[in-house]
NULUM-679864 format. One line per field, with one value per residue (C-alpha): x, y, z. Coordinates in Angstrom, 3 decimals, padded with zeros to 6 digits. Layout:
<nodes>
X	[X,...]
Y	[Y,...]
Z	[Z,...]
</nodes>
This chain:
<nodes>
X	[097.417,098.808,098.073,101.595,102.273,099.131,100.452,104.182,102.814,100.367,103.247,105.856,103.258,102.663,106.824,106.758,103.975,105.929,109.054,107.527,105.591,108.818,110.626,108.356,108.019,111.948,112.008,109.255,110.738,114.614,113.566,111.978,114.397,116.744,115.036,114.665,118.030,118.878,116.210,118.080,121.429,120.070,118.865,121.803,124.193,122.153,122.526,126.210,126.330,124.343,126.527,129.657,128.133,127.357,130.807,132.244,129.868,130.813,129.007,130.527,130.141,128.603,126.150,125.328,123.125,120.060,120.923,119.198,118.344,116.732,113.361,110.224,108.989,112.138,112.660,110.585,110.391,108.572,110.525,113.632,113.213,115.219,112.821,113.614,112.258,112.188,113.620,113.356,115.277,118.642,121.161,123.853,125.408,123.404,119.831,117.345,118.196,117.019,117.167,117.841,117.227,117.076,116.847,120.432,118.391,115.368,112.028,113.601,117.072,119.622,118.440,121.569,120.578,122.230,121.611,121.853,122.650,120.835,122.323,124.450,122.140,119.397,122.129,122.509,118.898,118.537,121.588,119.766,116.816,118.809,119.948,116.754,115.652,118.421,117.822,114.490,114.736,117.792,115.276,112.601,114.835,115.887,112.267,110.162,111.702,110.964,107.354,107.435,109.045,106.300,103.250,104.034,104.338,100.173,099.602,101.146,099.172,096.258,096.669,096.677,093.580,092.243,093.131,091.886,088.508,088.762,089.154,086.252,084.375,085.643,084.131,087.393,085.447,088.486,090.556,091.609,094.042,094.885,096.578,100.002,099.262,098.365,100.932,103.459,102.406,100.532,097.258,096.019,093.395,094.520,094.478,090.944,089.944,091.821,089.917,086.165,086.912,088.042,084.770,082.604,084.112,083.891,079.783,079.633,080.988,078.572,075.630,076.494,077.030,073.802,071.997,073.977,073.175,069.681,069.398,071.190,068.772,065.562,066.546,067.615,064.540,062.167,064.306,062.250,058.501,058.967,060.266,057.280,054.803,056.693,056.143,052.578,051.926,052.610,049.132,047.290,044.631,045.843,044.246,044.933,045.265,047.636,049.799,049.796,050.304,053.232,054.738,054.246,056.217,058.863,059.588,059.675,062.063,063.969,064.187,065.205,068.239,069.300,069.806,071.446,073.931,073.942,074.839,077.321,079.209,078.912,080.654,083.131,082.644,082.637,085.784,086.111,086.727,088.296,088.707,089.776,086.457,085.714,084.366,081.671,080.719,079.956,077.916,076.014,074.695,074.184,072.056,070.059,069.135,067.599,064.976,064.970,065.419,068.775,071.565,074.943,078.082,081.577,083.781,087.514,087.962,085.276,085.083,083.879,081.011,077.488,078.466,075.898,075.956,077.707,080.521,081.096,083.477,086.011,085.173,086.208,089.109,090.085,089.381,090.601,087.379,084.660,082.042,079.307,079.865,080.227,077.133,075.603,076.852,075.427,072.447,071.705,072.846,070.589,067.606,068.308,068.142,065.120,063.364,064.421,065.349,063.974,064.439,066.662,069.290,072.481,075.362,078.678,081.836,084.973,089.025,088.453,085.289,081.486,079.255,075.572,073.223,069.407,067.859,065.673,065.894,069.406,070.803,069.226,071.998,072.287,073.007,076.305,077.353,077.038,076.485,073.826,071.983,069.817,065.904,066.090,065.699,065.889,063.653,060.439,060.551,063.078,060.438,059.795,062.062,064.175,066.963,069.346,070.608,073.000,074.384,074.711,076.354,078.776,079.244,080.085,082.508,084.513,085.354,086.082,088.780,086.496,085.458,082.215,081.111,077.995,077.271,074.746,075.127,075.003,071.986,070.064,070.295,072.318,075.475,076.942,080.830,082.367,086.359,087.505,091.634,094.419,095.067,097.920,101.436,101.098,098.242,098.174,094.960,093.566,092.898,094.509,092.519,089.475,086.738,085.300,081.984,079.607,076.732,074.766,075.871,073.896,071.589]
Y	[089.648,085.434,083.015,082.632,086.415,086.479,083.685,084.827,088.276,086.990,085.070,088.473,089.897,087.197,087.410,090.962,090.795,087.829,090.087,093.265,091.548,089.560,092.784,094.996,092.529,091.988,095.752,095.910,093.205,094.540,098.235,096.936,094.810,097.845,099.833,096.912,096.255,100.385,100.690,097.493,099.197,102.396,100.892,098.932,101.730,104.018,101.272,101.144,105.047,105.301,102.775,104.916,108.128,106.814,105.952,109.041,111.454,111.396,111.117,108.489,106.283,109.146,109.872,113.549,115.173,117.212,117.600,120.072,117.879,115.149,114.714,115.878,112.498,112.212,115.501,114.852,111.096,109.630,108.102,106.434,104.012,103.670,104.814,105.108,107.180,107.108,110.507,110.940,113.985,113.826,116.116,115.197,111.834,111.797,110.274,109.043,107.741,106.023,107.733,106.148,108.234,107.869,110.282,110.298,111.068,111.591,114.089,117.222,115.642,115.632,113.073,110.916,110.533,108.338,108.491,105.726,106.514,103.925,105.758,103.221,100.603,101.889,102.921,099.144,098.644,100.505,098.786,095.622,096.911,097.880,094.300,092.638,094.667,094.029,090.398,090.627,092.005,089.649,086.651,088.036,088.577,084.814,083.279,085.390,083.524,080.212,081.597,082.343,078.792,077.464,079.232,078.658,074.800,075.101,077.438,075.193,072.107,074.588,075.587,071.887,071.380,074.785,073.701,069.743,071.536,073.761,070.924,069.098,072.318,072.362,069.280,066.741,064.763,062.252,065.008,064.037,065.319,061.475,059.759,061.504,064.816,063.251,060.807,063.320,065.463,063.658,064.181,067.738,070.231,070.368,066.502,066.638,069.455,067.577,064.250,066.317,067.376,063.748,062.126,065.269,064.635,060.423,061.155,063.801,061.188,058.854,060.988,061.831,058.362,057.188,060.354,059.257,055.621,056.197,058.603,056.213,052.942,055.500,056.264,052.722,051.466,053.803,053.345,050.322,050.828,054.657,052.989,050.747,053.714,055.535,052.195,052.753,055.818,054.790,052.533,055.412,056.226,059.719,062.819,065.749,063.186,061.311,063.737,065.184,061.681,061.225,064.868,063.937,060.794,061.716,064.760,061.586,059.639,062.712,063.070,059.539,060.048,062.814,061.265,058.521,060.892,062.860,059.517,058.590,061.738,061.371,058.098,059.650,057.068,059.588,059.734,062.399,061.280,063.876,065.394,068.110,069.903,073.587,075.315,077.293,074.810,072.520,075.370,076.402,072.769,072.276,075.575,074.501,071.044,072.764,073.963,077.688,081.323,081.930,084.540,082.685,085.308,084.171,087.028,087.330,088.582,090.707,088.000,086.136,088.374,087.053,084.049,081.506,078.002,076.690,079.072,078.411,075.858,077.870,081.216,079.678,077.932,074.475,072.858,069.430,068.331,065.844,067.383,065.603,066.539,069.905,070.037,068.861,071.660,074.329,072.941,072.649,076.219,077.712,075.860,076.956,080.703,080.344,077.934,080.411,083.615,085.849,086.463,087.336,085.098,085.285,082.788,084.475,082.453,084.189,081.934,079.392,080.583,080.568,083.079,082.010,084.837,086.085,089.269,087.672,088.042,086.458,084.036,083.525,084.763,080.949,079.570,082.074,081.674,077.516,076.446,074.440,072.479,069.477,069.741,073.229,075.900,079.166,081.921,081.406,084.338,081.900,079.334,075.973,072.514,070.438,072.216,069.181,071.228,073.276,070.458,068.376,071.157,072.095,067.987,067.616,070.792,068.780,066.258,068.243,070.241,073.373,076.280,076.769,080.317,081.993,085.523,088.177,091.023,094.258,095.595,092.553,088.867,086.107,084.949,081.203,081.446,078.299,078.492,075.424,074.478,075.072,072.967,070.149,070.725,067.776,068.725,065.872,064.542,061.423,059.195,059.259,061.566,060.335,062.999,063.993,062.915,066.097,064.071,064.523,062.203,059.306,059.776]
Z	[127.660,126.927,130.347,130.855,131.542,133.780,135.866,135.910,136.701,139.518,140.751,140.620,143.001,145.167,145.591,146.009,148.669,150.781,150.452,151.781,154.240,155.298,155.291,157.407,160.164,160.060,160.643,163.301,165.466,164.868,165.931,168.649,169.756,169.522,172.030,174.194,174.682,174.953,177.568,179.395,178.914,180.398,183.229,184.155,183.601,186.317,188.404,188.156,187.691,191.351,193.111,192.271,192.654,196.434,197.228,195.729,195.384,191.553,188.832,186.065,183.071,181.155,183.796,184.433,187.412,186.206,182.606,179.900,177.668,179.909,178.731,180.762,182.119,183.942,185.395,188.688,188.972,192.067,194.623,194.552,191.407,188.583,184.906,181.475,178.826,175.008,173.385,169.647,169.154,166.722,166.949,164.214,165.073,168.220,168.738,169.026,172.595,175.575,178.691,182.455,185.706,189.123,192.218,194.276,197.386,198.528,197.386,195.737,195.464,192.321,189.214,188.143,184.266,181.797,177.889,175.634,172.150,169.636,166.875,165.396,166.023,164.004,161.043,161.311,160.716,157.874,156.223,157.189,155.213,152.380,151.903,152.027,149.552,147.585,148.384,147.184,144.113,142.906,144.016,142.428,139.300,139.507,139.998,137.277,134.271,136.368,136.961,133.412,132.426,134.385,132.832,129.398,130.272,131.410,128.362,125.984,127.517,127.860,124.087,122.693,124.437,122.780,119.580,119.769,120.686,117.710,115.241,116.673,116.538,112.627,112.230,112.865,114.830,115.259,117.205,120.502,123.613,124.127,127.337,126.257,127.615,130.856,131.626,130.493,133.349,136.030,137.069,137.635,136.163,132.686,132.108,133.984,131.103,128.142,129.137,129.431,126.241,124.956,126.203,124.788,121.380,122.301,123.104,120.137,117.417,119.060,118.721,115.051,114.308,115.158,113.569,110.262,110.597,111.026,107.953,105.867,107.199,106.961,103.240,102.329,103.843,101.715,098.192,097.353,098.610,096.943,093.765,093.965,094.256,091.248,088.975,090.695,089.286,086.050,085.976,087.084,084.050,082.539,084.333,086.919,089.840,088.223,087.811,090.837,092.495,090.291,091.295,094.879,094.704,092.350,095.426,098.065,095.698,095.306,098.954,099.602,097.135,098.832,102.178,100.452,098.899,102.560,104.211,101.618,102.102,105.961,105.511,103.549,100.790,097.882,095.579,092.742,089.590,088.000,084.297,082.348,081.392,080.322,083.502,082.110,079.843,082.561,084.572,082.003,081.402,085.210,084.606,081.398,083.556,086.213,083.676,085.682,084.542,085.545,083.501,083.008,082.761,082.449,082.935,082.596,079.245,076.972,074.681,077.111,078.233,077.926,075.584,074.466,076.027,073.312,073.287,076.780,076.345,074.070,076.035,079.677,081.395,081.530,085.239,086.115,088.453,088.987,086.474,087.839,091.260,089.849,088.332,091.421,093.567,090.740,089.956,093.768,094.656,091.703,092.786,096.267,094.627,093.106,095.817,098.602,097.045,094.394,090.824,088.793,089.649,088.594,088.012,086.941,086.141,086.943,086.474,089.113,090.787,090.322,092.076,092.219,093.784,094.084,095.371,097.904,101.627,101.941,104.253,107.537,110.272,112.088,108.698,107.959,111.527,112.154,108.827,106.760,108.581,107.033,107.507,108.571,105.845,107.950,108.239,107.227,104.369,103.064,101.722,101.989,101.412,103.233,104.185,102.093,099.030,100.599,102.763,099.541,097.962,101.009,101.171,097.155,097.233,100.429,097.927,095.631,097.473,097.243,099.542,099.278,100.908,101.599,102.395,101.995,099.552,101.164,098.663,099.514,098.393,099.089,097.634,097.303,095.942,094.824,094.614,092.835,093.693,091.301,089.029,090.144,088.601,086.189,084.085,081.589,080.818,083.262,079.950,076.473,074.461,076.469,076.480,080.043,080.878,081.834,083.250,086.036,088.996,090.165,092.975]
</nodes>
């Protein structure tokens, strides 16, 4: 149930309880007042009737001597005091009643009694109850739309805060509720929540900027000494030690270049250079550059199934994208599949979609939930690595406006699905007759 309806229901329930409480209090107070007045009338009437009886010897003013309907409590009153008693019997329009009685003489003398009928007053009380019930229903019908409207205002503001928090959770660190929410409504709990969300976003943004700046600074500072190390390895005499050292220095250089690429992606400094290229040809070239045993399959038509690399250009769909960034994404996905999964690794091209699948243990649950994170590869069975390949692939996909989805297959293995955006309406070549450059991006 939406929050505004919960608030409206709570307001309606509160109004009903208040109306019920007021109605009960008014009913009880009025009933007590009616009985008190009837007892007073009975006492005064007995007094007047007794005065007349003593002068004339005849009951007057509706008084009777020892009436048969007289309540038991008044049949044998002690002394000559006037007494009253309530009689709840109802006979037609007569009753409930209040009796007043007094002996006309000493002990054993007749009892002069007067009956005060409360039926008219109780009928008015019932009419008063009905009027209050109708008034309560009318008031509730008038107040409920106002409660719904007021609750909708609060819910709308909370929804804005929730949408801002969702945008921040989705990666939009510039999303803010802004001061307008507080100025428009005054200072209240919703404004405090909105301000707290904005403060959290500011703090998170500062932490991420510090982290990104640290990553960029470390990568820039290491680039020069790593380059020097790589040059120094060329001076070593050939041998096993030289090969091992060169391989380790190249790994370190690759890590530094990956960090630099991530820092550029974080800073939003990357812009695609688009060209019309055959998708399958670019994918096949990217797979070939990895040097890993990977099967490439182009689907969509019988003639396109299991074609050679040289035939991919003629068999696949032309797409407008940045071929160097596309190669980077596919290469990282294939390398990740071989490094953290198990063979066979297959790459499938269908339309604007590229699917990379391995047959290993699959992606860990936290990666599927939160996305790839740098320097974290997941569970131990996913193998070793720095956790940067998927991070770079995801960042480059965002630059291309593509969608990169990570899943696990039902029968085991990890699946990475890259969906390129559809071509724009204007499909003219980006340059007059110029061929697309399908070389890998520079680190």
